[in-house]
C-alpha positions as CSV (number, residue, x, y, z in Angstrom):
1,M,62.4,59.7,-22.6
2,I,63.3,61.2,-19.0
3,E,61.5,60.2,-15.8
4,S,60.2,64.1,-15.4
5,E,58.9,63.9,-19.7
6,R,56.7,61.2,-19.2
7,Q,55.2,62.0,-16.1
8,N,54.5,65.3,-17.7
9,L,52.9,63.1,-20.7
10,Q,50.9,61.3,-18.4
11,K,49.5,64.1,-16.7
12,E,48.4,65.7,-19.6
13,T,47.1,63.1,-20.8
14,E,44.8,61.9,-18.0
15,E,43.7,66.1,-17.7
16,M,42.7,65.6,-21.6
17,A,40.4,62.8,-20.8
18,L,38.6,64.4,-17.8
19,E,38.2,68.0,-20.0
20,P,34.3,68.2,-21.7
21,T,34.2,67.4,-25.2
22,K,33.0,69.8,-28.3
23,H,30.3,67.1,-29.2
24,V,26.7,68.0,-28.1
25,N,24.6,64.8,-28.0
26,G,27.2,62.7,-29.8
27,R,27.0,65.0,-33.2
28,M,29.5,67.3,-33.2
29,W,26.7,70.0,-34.0
30,P,24.6,71.6,-32.2
31,P,20.7,70.6,-33.0
32,G,19.6,72.9,-36.3
33,V,23.2,73.5,-37.4
34,S,24.4,71.5,-40.3
35,G,28.1,70.6,-40.6
36,N,27.7,71.1,-44.5
37,P,25.6,74.4,-45.0
38,N,26.7,74.8,-48.7
39,G,25.0,70.7,-49.1
40,R,26.1,68.6,-51.9
41,P,26.3,70.4,-55.4
42,V,23.1,70.6,-57.1
43,G,22.8,68.0,-59.7
44,S,25.8,66.0,-58.7
45,R,23.9,63.2,-57.4
46,T,21.2,63.3,-60.9
47,V,24.6,63.6,-62.8
48,F,25.9,60.1,-61.9
49,S,22.1,58.6,-62.0
50,Q,21.5,59.6,-65.4
51,G,25.0,58.6,-66.5
52,F,24.8,55.0,-64.7
53,L,21.3,54.7,-66.0
54,K,22.4,55.4,-70.0
55,D,25.2,53.1,-69.2
56,L,23.1,50.1,-68.1
57,A,20.4,50.3,-70.7
58,S,23.5,50.6,-73.2
59,V,24.4,47.3,-71.8
60,W,20.8,46.2,-71.4
61,A,20.5,46.7,-74.9
62,E,23.6,44.7,-75.9
63,E,23.6,41.8,-73.5
64,G,20.1,41.8,-71.6
65,R,18.1,39.2,-72.0
66,E,21.1,36.5,-72.9
67,T,23.1,37.3,-69.7
68,M,19.9,37.2,-67.8
69,V,19.2,33.8,-69.0
70,K,22.9,32.5,-68.7
71,T,22.5,33.9,-65.0
72,A,19.7,32.0,-64.3
73,R,20.8,28.8,-65.7
74,D,24.6,28.8,-64.1
75,N,23.7,31.1,-61.0
76,P,20.6,30.7,-59.8
77,S,21.0,31.9,-56.5
78,A,22.2,34.9,-57.6
79,F,20.2,35.1,-60.0
80,F,16.6,34.9,-57.5
81,A,18.6,37.1,-54.9
82,T,18.9,40.1,-57.7
83,C,15.1,39.7,-58.5
84,A,13.9,39.5,-54.8
85,R,16.3,43.0,-54.5
86,L,14.1,44.5,-57.8
87,I,10.8,43.5,-56.2
88,G,9.6,46.4,-53.9
89,P,8.3,46.0,-50.8
90,E,4.9,46.5,-51.7
91,V,5.2,42.9,-53.2
92,K,4.7,40.2,-50.4
93,L,5.0,36.5,-50.8
94,T,3.2,34.3,-48.5
95,I,4.0,30.6,-48.1
96,E,1.5,28.4,-46.7
97,Q,2.2,24.3,-46.4
98,Q,-1.0,22.8,-47.0
99,L,-1.9,19.1,-46.4
100,P,-3.8,17.3,-49.0
101,G,-7.0,17.3,-49.4
102,N,-7.2,20.1,-46.2
103,L,-6.2,17.6,-43.8
104,S,-5.6,18.8,-40.7
105,P,-2.3,17.2,-39.1
106,S,-3.7,14.9,-36.8
107,D,-5.7,13.6,-39.3
108,W,-3.2,13.1,-42.1
109,N,-1.2,11.1,-39.3
110,L,-4.2,9.1,-39.1
111,M,-4.5,8.8,-42.9
112,T,-0.6,7.9,-43.1
113,Q,-1.5,5.2,-40.1
114,I,-4.5,3.8,-42.2
115,L,-2.1,3.7,-45.6
116,D,0.7,1.9,-43.3
117,A,-2.1,-0.6,-42.4
118,V,-3.6,-1.1,-45.9
119,K,0.1,-2.0,-47.0
120,S,0.8,-4.2,-44.4
121,A,-2.3,-5.9,-45.0
122,I,-2.2,-6.0,-48.9
123,P,1.6,-6.6,-49.7
124,D,0.8,-6.2,-53.8
125,A,-1.9,-3.4,-53.0
126,H,0.5,-1.3,-55.5
127,T,-0.1,-3.4,-58.2
128,R,-3.7,-3.9,-57.5
129,P,-6.5,-1.7,-59.2
130,A,-7.2,1.1,-56.6
131,G,-11.1,0.2,-56.5
132,E,-10.3,-3.4,-55.6
133,V,-8.2,-2.4,-53.2
134,L,-10.8,0.0,-51.4
135,E,-13.2,-2.6,-51.7
136,F,-11.2,-5.2,-49.5
137,V,-10.6,-2.3,-47.1
138,L,-14.5,-1.2,-46.8
139,G,-15.2,-4.8,-46.3
140,A,-13.0,-5.1,-43.4
141,L,-14.3,-2.2,-42.0
142,R,-17.6,-3.3,-42.4
143,N,-16.5,-6.7,-40.5
144,C,-14.9,-4.8,-38.0
145,P,-16.2,-5.1,-34.2
146,V,-17.5,-1.8,-33.2
147,F,-15.6,-0.6,-30.5
């Protein structure tokens, strides 16, 4: 390419970049004007949907439950992901972690410390009857000086 052609091409490219675009607000058509005035042909979507649902019903009738059980057993993550997609947005699942006895975290911490103290005071506590261990702990607490 000769130098003058290269310069002309460069000049045209620079001028094109400065020309206003034909898009309005980032769209090819102004508000209220459709890019497809005739729209999608009537029934084209429903024909596909009806055919798909008919085929799905046929496969389900032949393989449904057996395939579902096999997927749940062999690929539980895919099974539960599919189930989650089938559940509508109106179903909301809330999972709350709750400590036994509805204890607060600080009370639960205190209980674990007490349990650790009992285990260290009575090394074979796990082999003794619960009532016997409780009597020992209550006796120790009654004889404990008040602070």
